[in-house]
N, C-alpha and C positions, 0 to 999 in steps of 0.2 A: 693044771690045763696049760696045754704049748701054747706057746707064745704065737701070734699072728705074721703069718710072712709079710716081709717086705714087697710094697708095690714098687712097679718101675716105675723110670721117668713119664711113662706115656702114661699113667694115673692121673684123672682127673684132681687140680690140689685140694686138697683137704685140712684143717690145722691140728696138728698130732700127729700126723702121720707117718710112716718111715719107709725113705724111699732105699731103694738099692740101685746105683749105678757107678757101672764101670770098678767095680769092686769095692767102693766105697759108701758107707751107710751115710743117711743124711737123716733128716726132722724135718718136717714143715710147720712154719710157724706164720702165724698170720697178722696183717696190720691194715686197718681199712679194710677193702676188697681187694687187696695184694698179698701173695703167699713168696717165701721166700724158703729156700732149701739151706739149713744150719748143720754142718758137721755134728757126726755122734761125740757126747761127750764135751761139747760148748755149751755152756749154759745160756740158759733161753727165757730164764724166768722175769719178770716183770717185777719182782720182788722188792721196793725200796732199802728192803734193810739186808738186802744180797750182800757178800764180803767182796770187799776192793780187789782182792785178786780173781773173784768169778767175774765181774764188770770187765777188769780189764780183759779178760779171755773173751768177753762178750762182745763187746763194744766192737770190735771187726768185724764182726758179721750183722751183730744187729744192736741197737742203741736205744732203747726205750726212752730215755731221756727226750731224744730228740722228736718222737711223737707228736707231740704240741706244733714243733716247728711243720712236719709234712703234714698234717691236718690242715693246718692254716694255711698251707702253702696249696695244698688242693681249693679250697674253699676261693682262696684270694684267684689262683690263674683261671678258676670256673666262671668266674665273676667278670674278670676281663676280659675273660674269650667270645662272652656273650654278647660283648661290647664290640670285639674286634671282627665277630663272624657279620654282626648288623652292618656295620660300616662297610665291611666288604660286600655285603650283598646288595647295600644300598649303590655303592660306586658299578657295580656289574649291572645293575639296573639301568642305570644312566649311559653307561659304554653302549650296552644293547640296546636301548632308545637314539643314541646318536648314530649306531649303524645301520638301524632302521630307517631313519631318516635320510641318511646318506646313500643308502641302499633303492629308496624311494628317488629320489632326486637323478641317481644315476638312470632308472627305468623311465622317467617320464622326461627325458635329455635334457636334464637343467642342470647337471653336473659342472658344464664349464661356466654357468654364469656367475660361480663364486673365484674369487682371484685365487690364484695356486698360492700356496704355502711354501716357501722358502724351506727346503730339508735341513733339518739343523745337523751340523758335523760334527765329529773331532766329543770332546768332553762333553760339551752341553748336549749333543745326542744321546751319550749314555745315560745322564741325567735325565734324560725327557723319557727315554727309553723306562728307565727304573721307574719314574713317576708313577707312568701311565699306566704299567706291568701289573694287572692284580691278580695275583695266586688263587687257583681255584683248581676244584678236584669233579673230575666225573667221575660218576657212579651210577650204575645201574640197580633198580631196588632188589632185581632177582638174583643178583649176583651173590652167593655167598660169601661168609666173610674170611673164609678159609683157601678160595681163588683169586683174594685181593692182592695185587703187591704194590708196595708204597716204596719208591724211591725218592732219596731227597740228596739230588746233587745240583742245586744252585735254580733248577729249573723249577717251573710248576708242577706241583704233582699232579700223579693221574693214576687213579684206581682203576683197573682193567681186567678183564676176565684173562688169565695168564694163558688158556687154551687159545684164544681168538688174538691172540698180540700181532701175530703174523698176517691174520686173515684179514684183506680190504673189506670194508663196509658197502654193502650193496647200495647202489643208487638208490636213493628215495627213504633209506632206511631210518630211523629213528635214533639219534643219540643219546647216549648218557645225559640225565639230567644234569645239570652243573649245580655243584656246591663248595663251598671255600673249601680252602685248607686251611689247617691250625698245626704248626709244628714247635715243635718244643726239642730244646736239646738241653739234657742234665750233665752239665759239661764236666762235672767230678763225682762220678755215680756209684763208685765202690760197689756193692751189690746190686745195685740197681732197683731197688725198693720203691726210691723216687719215681723211677721212669714206670716201674710196675702200678704204681698207684695212679699216677695221672693217666693210664693208659685205660685201666680199670674204671676211674671214677670221671673221668671228664667226657661226656659221651663226645662230643665234636671233636677230637683231636685226630688228626691224620697220620701223623707220625712222630715216631719221636728217636732219637739218637739219646743212646747211652754211653758216653764217653769214661774213659780211665787209662792212664799212663800203664797201670801193672797188668799184665797179660792176664797175670790169674786172678784178677777183678773182672776184666772182662770174659773168662771162659766162666768166670762163676754168673758174671750178667747172663750170658748165652744160656747157660743152665735152667737159672731161674728163669729165662724168657721162655722156651722150650717147654718146661714144666706147668707153666702157666698157658701155653697154646698161642702166644702172642708174637708169634715171629714176623707176622706181615705186617706186624704195629711196631715195633721197637727190634733196631739196630744196634748190637751191640760194636763200639768201636772200639779201639787201641793206640792212641797217641798222646801227644802232649798235648792237654787243653787248650793253652795260647796258642799254638803253630796250626790248632784246627781251626779254631775259632779266626785266624789273621787267613786262610785262605777263603774267604768269604768276603775279603774286599770286594774284590771284581763283580761279585754275582749275589743272586740273591740269598739270604740268610734266613733266621728262625723267628719267629713271632714270639717266641719265647725262649729265654736262656735263664737258667737257673744254675746260680753259684754258690755252691754250700762246702768248703774246704775246710781242713782242720786250719785254724789260726786265721790269717790276714787274707780277704779276697783282693787286695789291692794288685798283686799282679797280675789278675785276670781283668782289670776292668777295662784295658784300653781297647784291648782284643775283641772283649765281649760287645764292647758300643758300635765296633767295627761289622759284628757279626749279628747284628739287630736286626730287624726291618723296620724300617718307618712304623711309629706308632705301636712298636712291639713294646713287651711287658721284660724288664731286668728283674731277677730277683737275687740277692745277696744276704749272704749272712758272714758274718765275722766274728769269730771267738776268739779273738786277743785283746781282750779287755784290758788285761796287763800295760796294754800300748795304747788303746785308744780312750782309757777312762781311768789313768793315774799318770803320774809324774815322775815315772821312776825312770823311763824310757823317752824323754821328749826329743832327741832327736832320732828315734828310732819314729818318732810316731811325727815327724815333721819329715822322712826320708820316704813313708809309706803313703801319708795322707795329706801333705803339704800344706801341713798348720800342727798348732801346738796344743797340748789338752787343756781340758778346763781342769781346776783342782777343785774338791769340796762334794757337798752331797748332789749336784746337778751334773757330775762328771760326766754319767752315762749318756744326760742327752747332749751334753757336750760332744760325744764320741759320734753320737748318732750325726750329728750335723757336721763334723768332722769327715765322716764317711761320705755324707753327701755332697760335701765340696769337693772332693776329689772325686766323684762322678760327673760332677757338674762340670769341670774344669775337663776332665778329659774329652766329654761329650762336645762341649764347646768348641775342642780343635776341629772338627771335623764339621763344624755349623749346626750340631743337635743340640738340644734340651731336653733336659729333664725334667720331669712333675711328679714329684714325690704323690706317691698314691695312700702308702702304709709304712712310716718308722715307728719300730719297737723294740725297747730295750727287753731281753727276757732271759730270764736266770742269770747265764754266765756269757750271752751272745745278744748280738743284734742282727735283727731280721729287718731288712727294707725292700719293697716292691715299688720300683720307678715308671714311668710310661716313658718312654723314648721318642721324641720325633725330632725330623727335619723341619727347622727353624731358624733361619739365621739370626730371624726380627727379636725370638726370644732369648739368643744367646745374646744380642746385646744389651741387654738386662741384666745378666751375671752378676757384674764389679758391683752393682746398684743392690742387688741381693745377698753380697758377699760382706759378712762382718768381722770384726776384731772385738773383744773383749777387754777389759782393764776389771782383773779381779783383785780384792783384797782378801787373799787368804790366808795371808798371818794374822789379820786383824780380826774386823768384824762380819767378814764371809761377805759383805757387799761387792757387786759389780754393777757395770755400764758398758755398754755395747756403741759401735760406733763402725758405720757401714762405710765402703771403699769409696763408692760414689754416689751418683745423685741421679735417679731417674725424675724425671719432671714431666708430668703427661698436660699435652698439650691438645687444641683441637684444629683439624685445618678447616680450609672454606667450606667443605663438603659435613663437614659436624663428625668426621671419624677423627678419632685418636692417634696419638703419635707422641711420641716421648723423644725427650731430649736429655743428652748424659752429659753430665759437669763431676767435673772432681768436690768430694767431698772438702769440709773446713778444716782447719787443724784438727790437733785432739781435743777431743770432747771431754775427757778426765785430765786431772794434775796427776802426776806422779805419785802423789801421795792422796792416801782415801780421805774424800771430805769429811766421813763420821767420824773416824779415830784416828786417822792422821798416819797409819801405818804404811809402807811402801804397797803399792799394785801391782800385779805382775800381769803381762800379756796372754792370752791364747786365742786361739784362730790363726790365720784366718779360717772362716767356717763357712757354712750355709746359714743365711737368715732367714729363709722363707720359709712358709708352713711346712709342718710335717706329713700331714695327711690331709686326702682328700675327702670332704665329708660326704661325700656321694657316693664315693667307692666304701665307704665302712659300710654306710647306710646297706648298699645292696649286698655285701658279704653278709651283716646279720641276717639277712633278707632270707638268704640262702640257708643260712644255719639252722633259720626257725621250720625248714623244711627235711634240713638232715636226721640221718639215721643215727642215733645215739652210740649204737653198737658198733656201726662205721666209724664216728668220730667220736673217738673216747676221752677227748680233751674238748668238750662241747662247750661243758660250764665254763669254762677256763677261758676260751676262746669269747665267750660271749662278754664275759666280765673285762678281759681285756680291750675287747674293741670297744664297750659301753666307755670303759674312761679315757680311750683315745678319743669319739666321738665328744666327749663333754670338753678334753683338753683342748680341743680345736675352738669349739664355738662359747667354750664358758660356761657352759652348761646352759646357755641359752637353748627355749624350745620355742617356736611358735606351732600356730594352729595346724600349718601345712606340715610342720614336722612330727606333730602329735600323731597324726591321721597317717601319715608314710608308717610310723612305726607301728601302729595298729593293725595296718592293711598296706602290706609291703607292694601287691599289686599296683598301688600308686602311683608307683617309683616310675620315672621314664626310664625307658630302654635304655639310652647312651647314659654314661658316665659324664657327667658335666666336667669341662675343660675348668682347671684353676686359673686363676687370674696372672699370668706370668710374669707380673710385676709386684704381686703380692709378697711384702716384709712382716715380718713377726716381729712388732714392736717391743713385745714383752717375752722371748725367749725364756727359759730355767725355772726354776720355784725355789722356796724355801721349804724348812722345816724347824716351826716354833719351838723344839726341841733343842734344836742345834745353835740358834739364835738367841735362846736365854742363859747360856752357857757364858757367853757374852758380857751379860752383864751380871751373872752369876745368881739369877733369880730362878724360883721355881719353874718349870716349864709349864706354858700355859696349854689347856686343852685346843685341838686344832677347832673344834666347832665356836670357840669363844674369839679365836682370831678372827675366823673366817665372820662372823657375828660381826665383831667390829669393822671389819672393811667392807661387808655387804651396807651397816648402817650407813655408811658414808658413801655409798654411790659406786663404790670399786667391783668390778667381778671377779669373782673366786672361782674357781676350783682347783680338782687337783692332775699332778702327773701319773701318767702310767709307769712310769720309772722306779718310783720309791714309794711305800707306804706311808702315810702322816705327811706330803708334800703338801705344800699350797702353791698354785699358780694363780698370779694376780696380776692386773694392769696399775696397781699403786705402785709408787716407787719408794724408794727406798726409803726417804723423808717420812713418809706417809707411813710404813712399816716402824722404823724406829718410834716415831712419835705414839704408837699404837703399845710398842714394847713398853716405854715409859710408864705410859698411862698403868699398864699392865701391873709395874712395879709399887706406883703408887698407890693405886686402889686394892689389888690384890694380894701381892706379893713383894712385902718389905724386904729388903735388904738384910740378911741377918751377920754379914761383916762386912767391914769398910774395901773398897775396892784400891787395887795398888795404882799408885798414880800414872806409871808408865802402861799400865793397860789398856789393850781398847775399850772394855767396857767402862773406865774412868772418864774418859775422854769424851764417849756419847751420851753419859751422865751428865757431864760437864755442860753441854752445849744445848742439853733436854728442858734445861728449867728456864730458859732466855725466852724473855716476851718483845717480843719485835713491833714497833706501831710504824702505820706510813709515814716516811717526814719526818722521822726520828734522827736527830744532828747524831754527830761523832760521838759527841761526850755522851749524848745520851745511852749510842748503841754502847759505849765501852761500859758506862756503870750497868748496863744490862747483861754484860759478860762476867762481869766483879760479882754480880749478884746471884747469876746462876752458877757460879763456883762455889760461892757460899752454900747454896740451896743442894748443891750434888754432896756438899761437905757433910751437911746435917742429915742428908738423906744415908750416906754412908756411917755416921755414926751414931743413928736410933734405929736404922734399920727402914728407913726408907723416908718420902717426901711427908715431912706431918704436916698437919692441915693447917694449921698455923701460920705457919713459915710461906705456904703455898696461898694461903689468901690475903696475908699482908703484903708478899709480892704481887698480887692482882692488882691490891689498892694503887699500889705505886707504879704499875704498871695501867693503869687506867680501866680496871676491870677485867683486862683480858685472860683468855685460860693459858692455862698453862703450854707452852709450845717447844718443837723442836725444828730449830732450824726455821723460823718463820712459819712452819706450818699450824694451822690453828681450825682444829675441830674435836667438836663434842666425841667423846670416843665411851663406848656403850658396847661391853661387852654381851651381846645376846646370842647363848647358845642354842637357844630357839631358833633364830633366821640362820644361825650358821649351819643348821642340819637340815640335810636333801632329803626328806622323808619320802619324794617321790621319785629316787634313784633308783630303787630296786633293789633289790639283796643280789649280788652278784661274787661270782671268786674273782677279786680285783688284782688280787697279790698271790703267787706263788710262795709256800713257805718250803724250802730245802726239806727234801722227806730223807733224807742221810747225811752224812759226813762225807766231805771232799766230792759234794754233788757239783758234777762240772764235764769239763767236755773228754776227758781223760788224754790219754796219751796218742802219737801218731802209730796207726795199724804199721806193724812191722812184717 
């Protein structure tokens, strides 16, 4: 049977078709609603067991590992875009009403009754013009898509009939209806797959620029755009992304900028901040986890992100906060503030969506949302945080809230860990505000319910990660209103609520029970048991999206160690004595102390001696003996065992620790093959 003839570039795109163009053969592959052409001989399989050699060839043209990133990005930009389009429409209606009122005053001869306003000049004139200018497009419903022309040169976009561009409008003829523009820059586009997906899957997009420094890449983009019949929507641009974005400093920029480089996005942040419109969305990917989440290159981390990395289990959350710090400090130089809408650690990279707005008042709050971390990474793994400044809210005579900014007090931690005595290390400065916007996540989840699973192949994982992020920011709290909104997404307000610009996260990071059990050399407790013990005493508990088995709580490290020592006493006696110089020995020694209010110095000294004896007994016999504890309790007037003054009953209620109403979601991704990662840069 003869093989089917190859189609030409003019053929309608279909998955798996063979295309012949200028003597070269291509295969069309589909992701979402977009199609791209891959040269013959390049593997196009999405099989996770594919060999490393084949994946190396494949990733230059198409990397299926990043489909989750692209699916999530489409949904996030669509959710943000609906909010921005509505805001633009409302602003346009307000301006229209003002113009009509002014026209009526002129018609009634009352225009001179109002005092003339002085015309602004210089920089203030430019700022006012930018603030008042509202981008929009005019479109006639009867103009076919192929006859529209979109030009993004810094001015408002217009969609006009190409055939009638030079013909003046007849007097009295109806003008095309106004609709707001929505422009996207894919700054590091490669094959243009992201731009193609945005054009096909986001209905209100008016113009997309797909930029790449490589001429071969932009040729590939232009070919894919032509094959997809989207020349009127997507423009391929060859040039340095940084220089291109800086060209928008003095003119209108983009509503959305997507930065998805190999490695770090740090070199592109400053120019992207200056090329984005007020209230625009900045999407950032960083794949250099060896820099932002590891202590091997701390000097490199500081040079890129302006802070030092966090060491330990929560290093990826520390990386998120370092990247947000870099974005916030860059934006602050230009009187712009960032609002994190969604910040995720995914596989080997971090993906962040932030709203950027012109707000000098919000920028003043940045120092009070920037923190440093004292971390006992060589000892018991505990940490404490300190913010660089303090934002104190006050009210003026009119009842409006304003903030006073002052220096923070001296060091909030000693150079030695208060728990184990080991030396602490500094991490940061890093962003200390919330990582997500609750309203934004709810709206993305609402879109996900209506999404076609064939188009968004990673729906299950997106849903699981977003639910985990939502619980992470709310500590799993669900009000009646939240429950109704999740059941009926149409109850959500159309606009994404603005987060409090002064809000800080007083309980960042997380711990893993199996990791801290190694400190005292006991068997690891089930996560449900620790969660139940925390909840039993009124602490809020959830998990982090960064790592499975994690526990995020508002309990202090004193509370956590108190619970862990009770775990040793009640459930997991030590089998071997702890070395005196170990962190676990120091914690066990402090963990048996019984403190009373008003105890004198001699009594406190006796308490320490008694605690050391109990610790020795615990090590020698495999745990705290009930006889020793009861004897100590009688000596201390019947107090329960405590850790550094912490005194509450510990009950390991696993039933209380399980959240049966959380639903079954794919919350964490398992690596489907060896060497799962970003591969190397295309050559």
